N, C-alpha and C positions, 0 to 999 in steps of 0.2 A: 190527751195528747196535744202538742202544739201544732198549729197549722198556719201557713201564710195565705191570707185570703183577700179577695176583692169584696169590699163591702159598700158597693155603689160605684157609679162611674167616677173614676179618678181617685178612689179611696182604697187603700190597702193597709194591712197590718197583720201582726201575729196574734192569734187568739187560741183559746182552748176549745177542743171539740172531743166528743166521744169517739174512741177508735171504731173503725168500721168492722162489720162482721160479714163473713162470706156466705153466699148462697151455695146451693149444692154443687154448682159448676164453677165456682169462683175461687179466688185466692186473695189472701192479705199479704202485701209486700211490705217489708221494712226497708225503706230506701237507704242506700249507702252513698250514692252520688247522684247529682242532678245537674241540669243545665237550664239557665233562663233563656227563653226565646223571645224574639221581638214580637211574636204572636201573642205572648202573654201581655205585652205592653199594649198592643192593639185592643185586646180584650178589655183591659182596665179602662181604656179610653172610650169604650162603648161600641166597638165595631160589631159586636153581636148582640148588643142591647144591654140593659141593666142587669146586674147580678148582685145578690145579697148573700154575704157569708159563704161565698164560693171559694173553696181551696184552689189556688192556682197551680200551674205546672203540668207538664206532660212529657218531659224528657227525664227518664229515671232508670237506674238499675238498682238492684238490691238483693235481699235474701228473703226467701219465702218464709213467712211467719206461720201461716195457717192455710189449709185448703178445705174446700167443701167435700162432702162425701162422694160425689161422682167424679172428682178429679183423679185421673189415673196416671199421669205422666210427671207429676211434680209433687214434692213433699217438703215439709219444713226443713230449712237448712240449705236448700238448693240456691245457688247463685244464678240469678236470672236477669234478663233484659225484657222489657215490655214496650211495645210500640206506642208511639204517641196516639195512634189510631187503633182502637180495639173493637173491631167489627163484631156484630152478631152473626156468627157463621151459619146459622140456620135461616137467615133472612133470604127473601127472594132476590134482593139485589146482590147478595154475596153469591148465590147460586147462578146469577146471571153475569158474573164476572166483574161486578162493581161493589166489592165488599166495603169500601170506604163510605159508600152511600147507603149502608144498610138501614132499612126502615125509615128512609127519608133522606133528603139532600143533606150531605155532610154527617149522616147519622152514625158513622163509625167514630166520629170525633166526640168522645164522651168526656175525657179528662178536661176539667176547667171549662166546660161548656154546658153539659146537661147533668154532670155529676162532679163531685169533688175531684180535684186533680192530685198531683203527686208531691207538692211541697208541704209535706207533713211527716210526722214520725211513722205513720202507717198509711198505706194506700190500698184501695179496693180494685181488683182486676176482674172484670167479667170474662166468662168463657176462658178459663185459665189454660186449658189444654190447647186452645187455638190461638192464644195471644201471648203466652210466655215463651221464652226460648232460653235453654241452658247456655251459660257463657263458658266457652272452653277454658281449660286450666291456664293455657298460655296467652290468653287475652285478658288484659286488665279491665277493671271496672271503668276506668277513664276512657279507654278505647271503645269498649262495648257501648258506652253511653251514646256515642254518636250514631250508632245504628238505629236508635229509636225514632229519630226524626231527620236530622240534617243529611245523613247519608241516604236514607230511604227517599226523602223528598227530592234532594238534588239529583240523585241517580235516576229517579223516575222522570225528571225533566229531560234528561238526556235520552232515556229509553223511549219516551213518547215523541221525541223530536225527529225520529226517523232519519237519523244522520247516515248518509251513505258512507261506507268505508272509504276513507280518503276525502270525504266531503268537507264542506265549510260550515261553521256554526259560530254565531255571535251570542254571547251570554251577557245579558244586561243586568248589571249589579253583581258585586262580588262580596256580598255578605256571606254568612255561613252556607245558606242554601245555594247561592250562586257559585261559591267556591266548589261545593260538591257537585254542582251541575257541570262545572268546568272539568273536574276530575272524571266525572261520569262520561263526558264527551270524549275525553282521551281514552278511557277504557272501551268505549264503543267504536273506536277506530277512526275518529275524526282526523282529517288531514291538516286542517287549519282551524285553530280556535282563537277567536277574537273576544277578549274580555273588555267590558265597558265599566270603568270604575275610576274614581278620582282620589280615594284615600290611599296614601302611600303604602301602609301595611297591607291593605287588601290587594293592592296591585302586586306587591311582592309575593303574597301567598297565591295569587292567581297564576303567576309564572311557575311557582313551585308545583302547583296542581295541574299544569299542562298548557296554560295559555301561551300561544305563539306571539300574539300581539296584545298590547293593552292600550286601549283608547281612553284618554282622560277627557270626559265630556265637558269639563270646565275649561279645557284648553282648545279643543277643536269640536266641530260638529260631528257627532258620532256617526251619522249616516254618511256624510261625505267621506269620513275616514274608512268606513267599512266598504264603501263603493271603490275607493282607491285600492284597498287590499284585494278586492275581488275583480279588478279590471272592469268595473261598472256593472257586473252581473248581479250582485247581491249574494247572500249566503243561502245555502241549502236549508238551513234551519236557524231559527232565532229562539232563544230561551228568555222568557220574562221571569225574573227572580226577585223582583222588588215589590210590585203591586201598586203601580201608579199609572195614571192615564197616559202620561208622556212616554214612559218606557213601553207600554203596550202599543202605542202608535208607532214608536220607533221600530219595534219588532216587525210590524207590517211593512214599514218603509224599507227595512233592511233585507227582507227575504225575497228571493227570486220567485217568479211565477212557478207554481207547482211545488213550492216549498212548504215548510211546516213551522208554525209558531206553537211552542210548548210553554204553557203558562202554569207556573207554580207559585207566583206571587200572591200574597194575601192582600186583596183589594179592599182595605178597611175603611176607605173614605170615598165620599161621592156616590151618587146614585147611578151614574152611567159611565161607560167606557166608550171612547170614540174611535171609529175606524176611518183612516184617511182614504177617501173614496177613489182617487186616481191610482194610488199605489196598490189598492185592493183590486185593481182592474175593473172598477165600477161593479164589483161583486162577482167577477167571472175569471179571476186570475188563478183559479184552482189552488188557492192557498188554504191549507188546513189549519184550523185553530183547535188545539187540543188542551184540555184542562185536566188537572189531577189534584187530588188531596193525598197527602202522604200515605203510601201503601202500608198497611199494617198486617199483623198476623205472624204466627210462628215461623212459617216457611220463609217469609221475606227476611225476618231478622236473622234466621239461621244462615241464609245465603250471604248476607252482609257480614256476619261474623266470620264466615269462611274467608272473605277478602282480607279481614284483619289477621286471621291466623296465618295467611300466606303472604303477608306484608305487601299487599297490592296498594295500600293507601295508609297514610298516617293522619287521621283527622284531628289528633290532639294538638297539632300545630295551630289550630284555630282558637285554642284556649288561651286567652290573654290575661285573665284574672281568676283568682281563687278566693273563696269565702267559706266560713263556717255557716251552718244553718242559722245560728242566731244573728248572723250579719246579713241575712237575705234581704232585708229592707234596703240596706245600702247598695247591695248588688243590683237590686231591681231598679233603683233610681238611676244608677250609673248606666245600666243597659237602656233604660227608657230615654235618657238624654244623650246616649252614645258618647259618654265622657272618657277621657284618657285613652282614646284609640281602642276602646273595648270592641271585641268581636264576639267572644263567647265567655261568659262567667261560669266557672265550675263551682258547684255547691257541695261541700262535704257534710254529710249528715252525722258522721261519727269519726 
């Protein structure tokens, strides 16, 4: 089969591999559609270390090709979604409520990390009964694809932010995760949502997904603007959806004492993140910092698919470009360089 791989830091290409085989509890998926994520770009640039001949990709939907003997709820021909994070559901971490960290920090993140990812003609899914979800007939593959990572991660940012109904929240960066965090904040009942973004198309989508105010950080100081909008109080919650030291510090500066910082940004560069001491109340301002890795698993995906079934959100508005699988190298380069206003590139496998 053909697969799009990382073959060393900064090196990618399409290569031939043997198709995977399922274990007793596993499934083999034939992808129909996929999305390239900025996380794939971080990985290729060495954020999690060097990798050789590693198939990239973690956002995919498709059709079940084969299942192991102990899989009970799925069979060949089923149209399914699989989360970007595929936990080991019998792990101690999963039993303790932290399934994404199964068997070690970030242990649920397997695709394009510790095993081949999904940018191939076939993909292996561990613990199929726990990690696959049937796609309802009235939900398209394109729509369902967004449940696998962008909706799950962005909505988790809002869920973890502990936003009071009618409360205030600032979402730093309006890439795909930030946009879904903005929508998630709206669904959580936020009374005022402030989006921080400079790219015109992303500003427009932020408003579409529920932002009441958009702060262009290249035009004004975002902290001053947020304080103006909140009469000097700061926000109840701040969401970090980019993964930089500056946005992390800005979250701490923007949130009021007793507030929450919800981090879902991928901090792929630098050894440390800095906390501004005074705004942190010299360590005693009762500010919570909550982190999360995209929640995975069947139940999570099924709940997100229900939102699509009932038209609570249309994530496909984030799709700006479309490519065939044999064009994936061009799509990846465009995503890596953020060319032509790209937000999310959709890959058609068939």
